N, CA, C and O atoms as a GROMACS GRO file, in nm:
protein
  248
    1UNK      N    1  -1.350 -28.577  -2.119
    1UNK     CA    2  -1.170 -28.579  -2.115
    1UNK      C    3  -1.189 -28.467  -2.084
    1UNK      O    4  -1.266 -28.455  -1.989
    2UNK      N    5  -1.128 -28.324  -2.152
    2UNK     CA    6  -1.062 -28.238  -2.154
    2UNK      C    7  -1.131 -28.147  -2.039
    2UNK      O    8  -1.075 -28.072  -1.958
    3UNK      N    9  -1.236 -28.169  -2.051
    3UNK     CA   10  -1.288 -28.108  -1.937
    3UNK      C   11  -1.307 -28.081  -1.890
    3UNK      O   12  -1.392 -27.996  -1.862
    4UNK      N   13  -1.176 -28.188  -1.802
    4UNK     CA   14  -1.154 -28.204  -1.670
    4UNK      C   15  -0.954 -28.157  -1.630
    4UNK      O   16  -0.889 -28.157  -1.525
    5UNK      N   17  -0.922 -28.126  -1.760
    5UNK     CA   18  -0.857 -28.037  -1.767
    5UNK      C   19  -0.764 -27.857  -1.762
    5UNK      O   20  -0.745 -27.776  -1.852
    6UNK      N   21  -0.743 -27.854  -1.681
    6UNK     CA   22  -0.714 -27.715  -1.694
    6UNK      C   23  -0.677 -27.673  -1.836
    6UNK      O   24  -0.651 -27.735  -1.939
    7UNK      N   25  -0.689 -27.491  -1.786
    7UNK     CA   26  -0.643 -27.433  -1.952
    7UNK      C   27  -0.479 -27.460  -1.932
    7UNK      O   28  -0.413 -27.441  -2.034
    8UNK      N   29  -0.426 -27.492  -1.844
    8UNK     CA   30  -0.279 -27.464  -1.870
    8UNK      C   31  -0.200 -27.598  -1.874
    8UNK      O   32  -0.079 -27.619  -1.872
    9UNK      N   33  -0.316 -27.686  -1.880
    9UNK     CA   34  -0.252 -27.826  -1.910
    9UNK      C   35  -0.271 -27.885  -2.036
    9UNK      O   36  -0.214 -27.983  -2.084
   10UNK      N   37  -0.397 -27.782  -2.107
   10UNK     CA   38  -0.419 -27.807  -2.230
   10UNK      C   39  -0.310 -27.775  -2.274
   10UNK      O   40  -0.227 -27.865  -2.278
   11UNK      N   41  -0.271 -27.645  -2.320
   11UNK     CA   42  -0.204 -27.586  -2.311
   11UNK      C   43  -0.045 -27.623  -2.327
   11UNK      O   44   0.033 -27.577  -2.411
   12UNK      N   45  -0.028 -27.683  -2.261
   12UNK     CA   46   0.074 -27.770  -2.240
   12UNK      C   47   0.109 -27.941  -2.313
   12UNK      O   48   0.214 -28.003  -2.332
   13UNK      N   49  -0.036 -27.973  -2.338
   13UNK     CA   50   0.002 -28.089  -2.429
   13UNK      C   51  -0.015 -28.040  -2.542
   13UNK      O   52   0.018 -28.134  -2.615
   14UNK      N   53  -0.055 -27.926  -2.632
   14UNK     CA   54  -0.059 -27.870  -2.713
   14UNK      C   55   0.052 -27.868  -2.745
   14UNK      O   56   0.082 -27.904  -2.859
   15UNK      N   57   0.144 -27.828  -2.660
   15UNK     CA   58   0.306 -27.763  -2.671
   15UNK      C   59   0.388 -27.878  -2.747
   15UNK      O   60   0.437 -27.890  -2.859
   16UNK      N   61   0.380 -27.948  -2.644
   16UNK     CA   62   0.457 -28.116  -2.660
   16UNK      C   63   0.405 -28.192  -2.795
   16UNK      O   64   0.472 -28.253  -2.878
   17UNK      N   65   0.289 -28.172  -2.793
   17UNK     CA   66   0.241 -28.320  -2.927
   17UNK      C   67   0.282 -28.157  -3.078
   17UNK      O   68   0.345 -28.224  -3.160
   18UNK      N   69   0.279 -28.067  -3.115
   18UNK     CA   70   0.352 -27.938  -3.197
   18UNK      C   71   0.515 -28.021  -3.179
   18UNK      O   72   0.568 -28.107  -3.249
   19UNK      N   73   0.557 -27.958  -3.066
   19UNK     CA   74   0.620 -28.051  -3.044
   19UNK      C   75   0.728 -28.148  -3.125
   19UNK      O   76   0.819 -28.122  -3.204
   20UNK      N   77   0.674 -28.280  -3.063
   20UNK     CA   78   0.667 -28.357  -3.165
   20UNK      C   79   0.626 -28.359  -3.326
   20UNK      O   80   0.645 -28.464  -3.388
   21UNK      N   81   0.579 -28.264  -3.382
   21UNK     CA   82   0.558 -28.266  -3.504
   21UNK      C   83   0.614 -28.214  -3.602
   21UNK      O   84   0.612 -28.228  -3.725
   22UNK      N   85   0.707 -28.095  -3.461
   22UNK     CA   86   0.815 -28.045  -3.594
   22UNK      C   87   0.934 -28.124  -3.594
   22UNK      O   88   1.034 -28.124  -3.666
   23UNK      N   89   0.903 -28.182  -3.512
   23UNK     CA   90   1.057 -28.281  -3.540
   23UNK      C   91   1.121 -28.395  -3.685
   23UNK      O   92   1.221 -28.464  -3.703
   24UNK      N   93   1.014 -28.366  -3.750
   24UNK     CA   94   1.016 -28.436  -3.816
   24UNK      C   95   1.026 -28.608  -3.853
   24UNK      O   96   1.056 -28.672  -3.954
   25UNK      N   97   0.968 -28.658  -3.655
   25UNK     CA   98   1.028 -28.805  -3.685
   25UNK      C   99   0.915 -28.917  -3.638
   25UNK      O  100   0.922 -29.018  -3.568
   26UNK      N  101   0.811 -28.855  -3.708
   26UNK     CA  102   0.686 -28.937  -3.655
   26UNK      C  103   0.609 -28.990  -3.819
   26UNK      O  104   0.567 -28.942  -3.924
   27UNK      N  105   0.630 -29.131  -3.744
   27UNK     CA  106   0.554 -29.229  -3.890
   27UNK      C  107   0.354 -29.129  -3.916
   27UNK      O  108   0.250 -29.110  -3.854
   28UNK      N  109   0.417 -29.099  -4.051
   28UNK     CA  110   0.314 -29.054  -4.091
   28UNK      C  111   0.182 -29.079  -4.042
   28UNK      O  112   0.091 -28.998  -4.063
   29UNK      N  113   0.162 -29.194  -3.973
   29UNK     CA  114  -0.003 -29.240  -3.864
   29UNK      C  115   0.019 -29.154  -3.698
   29UNK      O  116  -0.063 -29.080  -3.644
   30UNK      N  117   0.129 -29.185  -3.657
   30UNK     CA  118   0.119 -29.147  -3.513
   30UNK      C  119   0.111 -28.955  -3.601
   30UNK      O  120   0.055 -28.872  -3.530
   31UNK      N  121   0.167 -28.900  -3.744
   31UNK     CA  122   0.175 -28.730  -3.711
   31UNK      C  123  -0.036 -28.709  -3.671
   31UNK      O  124  -0.100 -28.643  -3.588
   32UNK      N  125  -0.090 -28.849  -3.831
   32UNK     CA  126  -0.220 -28.726  -3.810
   32UNK      C  127  -0.329 -28.727  -3.660
   32UNK      O  128  -0.420 -28.651  -3.625
   33UNK      N  129  -0.260 -28.871  -3.588
   33UNK     CA  130  -0.307 -28.843  -3.429
   33UNK      C  131  -0.264 -28.761  -3.388
   33UNK      O  132  -0.334 -28.697  -3.310
   34UNK      N  133  -0.151 -28.722  -3.410
   34UNK     CA  134  -0.092 -28.577  -3.343
   34UNK      C  135  -0.158 -28.463  -3.413
   34UNK      O  136  -0.154 -28.352  -3.358
   35UNK      N  137  -0.196 -28.473  -3.486
   35UNK     CA  138  -0.335 -28.367  -3.544
   35UNK      C  139  -0.414 -28.399  -3.506
   35UNK      O  140  -0.427 -28.364  -3.389
   36UNK      N  141  -0.485 -28.454  -3.542
   36UNK     CA  142  -0.642 -28.470  -3.488
   36UNK      C  143  -0.665 -28.428  -3.328
   36UNK      O  144  -0.760 -28.364  -3.282
   37UNK      N  145  -0.519 -28.496  -3.235
   37UNK     CA  146  -0.544 -28.415  -3.150
   37UNK      C  147  -0.533 -28.335  -3.123
   37UNK      O  148  -0.605 -28.292  -3.033
   38UNK      N  149  -0.436 -28.258  -3.177
   38UNK     CA  150  -0.438 -28.116  -3.161
   38UNK      C  151  -0.511 -27.990  -3.205
   38UNK      O  152  -0.482 -27.870  -3.204
   39UNK      N  153  -0.638 -28.075  -3.253
   39UNK     CA  154  -0.777 -28.012  -3.323
   39UNK      C  155  -0.810 -28.009  -3.275
   39UNK      O  156  -0.873 -27.903  -3.274
   40UNK      N  157  -0.842 -28.123  -3.122
   40UNK     CA  158  -0.962 -28.093  -3.037
   40UNK      C  159  -0.885 -28.014  -2.940
   40UNK      O  160  -0.947 -28.000  -2.834
   41UNK      N  161  -0.753 -27.950  -2.942
   41UNK     CA  162  -0.761 -27.954  -2.822
   41UNK      C  163  -0.778 -27.801  -2.843
   41UNK      O  164  -0.847 -27.743  -2.758
   42UNK      N  165  -0.726 -27.728  -2.942
   42UNK     CA  166  -0.720 -27.611  -2.996
   42UNK      C  167  -0.879 -27.551  -2.978
   42UNK      O  168  -0.919 -27.437  -2.953
   43UNK      N  169  -0.945 -27.668  -3.001
   43UNK     CA  170  -1.077 -27.580  -2.991
   43UNK      C  171  -1.162 -27.580  -2.840
   43UNK      O  172  -1.262 -27.518  -2.804
   44UNK      N  173  -1.104 -27.645  -2.794
   44UNK     CA  174  -1.156 -27.686  -2.588
   44UNK      C  175  -1.064 -27.539  -2.605
   44UNK      O  176  -1.128 -27.458  -2.672
   45UNK      N  177  -0.949 -27.494  -2.567
   45UNK     CA  178  -0.836 -27.412  -2.550
   45UNK      C  179  -0.962 -27.267  -2.607
   45UNK      O  180  -0.981 -27.169  -2.535
   46UNK      N  181  -1.042 -27.287  -2.758
   46UNK     CA  182  -1.098 -27.137  -2.738
   46UNK      C  183  -1.251 -27.151  -2.724
   46UNK      O  184  -1.316 -27.049  -2.744
   47UNK      N  185  -1.302 -27.241  -2.699
   47UNK     CA  186  -1.404 -27.245  -2.531
   47UNK      C  187  -1.386 -27.155  -2.462
   47UNK      O  188  -1.460 -27.061  -2.432
   48UNK      N  189  -1.236 -27.193  -2.420
   48UNK     CA  190  -1.198 -27.211  -2.247
   48UNK      C  191  -1.165 -27.069  -2.247
   48UNK      O  192  -1.169 -27.026  -2.132
   49UNK      N  193  -1.122 -26.942  -2.370
   49UNK     CA  194  -1.066 -26.872  -2.419
   49UNK      C  195  -1.253 -26.756  -2.382
   49UNK      O  196  -1.321 -26.693  -2.301
   50UNK      N  197  -1.247 -26.777  -2.438
   50UNK     CA  198  -1.415 -26.741  -2.518
   50UNK      C  199  -1.471 -26.735  -2.356
   50UNK      O  200  -1.491 -26.625  -2.304
   51UNK      N  201  -1.493 -26.849  -2.288
   51UNK     CA  202  -1.560 -26.888  -2.148
   51UNK      C  203  -1.472 -26.716  -2.071
   51UNK      O  204  -1.538 -26.613  -2.052
   52UNK      N  205  -1.346 -26.726  -2.046
   52UNK     CA  206  -1.288 -26.651  -2.028
   52UNK      C  207  -1.361 -26.524  -2.011
   52UNK      O  208  -1.434 -26.487  -1.920
   53UNK      N  209  -1.317 -26.456  -2.139
   53UNK     CA  210  -1.376 -26.360  -2.249
   53UNK      C  211  -1.518 -26.275  -2.142
   53UNK      O  212  -1.515 -26.165  -2.087
   54UNK      N  213  -1.644 -26.394  -2.147
   54UNK     CA  214  -1.721 -26.392  -2.095
   54UNK      C  215  -1.757 -26.339  -1.978
   54UNK      O  216  -1.835 -26.255  -1.934
   55UNK      N  217  -1.620 -26.468  -1.918
   55UNK     CA  218  -1.633 -26.375  -1.726
   55UNK      C  219  -1.592 -26.202  -1.696
   55UNK      O  220  -1.660 -26.110  -1.653
   56UNK      N  221  -1.499 -26.207  -1.726
   56UNK     CA  222  -1.420 -26.051  -1.765
   56UNK      C  223  -1.530 -25.934  -1.794
   56UNK      O  224  -1.554 -25.830  -1.734
   57UNK      N  225  -1.586 -25.993  -1.912
   57UNK     CA  226  -1.702 -25.875  -1.922
   57UNK      C  227  -1.831 -25.870  -1.837
   57UNK      O  228  -1.895 -25.774  -1.796
   58UNK      N  229  -1.850 -26.010  -1.822
   58UNK     CA  230  -1.941 -25.950  -1.677
   58UNK      C  231  -1.913 -25.909  -1.623
   58UNK      O  232  -1.990 -25.824  -1.579
   59UNK      N  233  -1.763 -25.916  -1.555
   59UNK     CA  234  -1.681 -25.864  -1.381
   59UNK      C  235  -1.690 -25.654  -1.419
   59UNK      O  236  -1.685 -25.552  -1.351
   60UNK      N  237  -1.704 -25.687  -1.554
   60UNK     CA  238  -1.637 -25.532  -1.627
   60UNK      C  239  -1.750 -25.437  -1.596
   60UNK      O  240  -1.746 -25.326  -1.543
   61UNK      N  241  -1.890 -25.532  -1.656
   61UNK     CA  242  -1.984 -25.480  -1.622
   61UNK      C  243  -2.087 -25.429  -1.470
   61UNK      O  244  -2.189 -25.361  -1.452
   62UNK      N  245  -2.018 -25.485  -1.408
   62UNK     CA  246  -2.049 -25.492  -1.258
   62UNK      C  247  -2.040 -25.326  -1.202
   62UNK      O  248  -2.061 -25.300  -1.084
   0.00000   0.00000   0.00000
């Protein structure tokens, strides 16, 4: 699911989740769902950044 989204799309979704959570207006169950989704997005974004870093390092070593 997240593999098809761009880095920017995943980052935007994460920002929206954080805003929702910061509002303090979510029921506990929804807050937990948001937290779980945020963790998935963070892991995917970190993986993307690691891949970008590797590509840059490869390019710089040519």
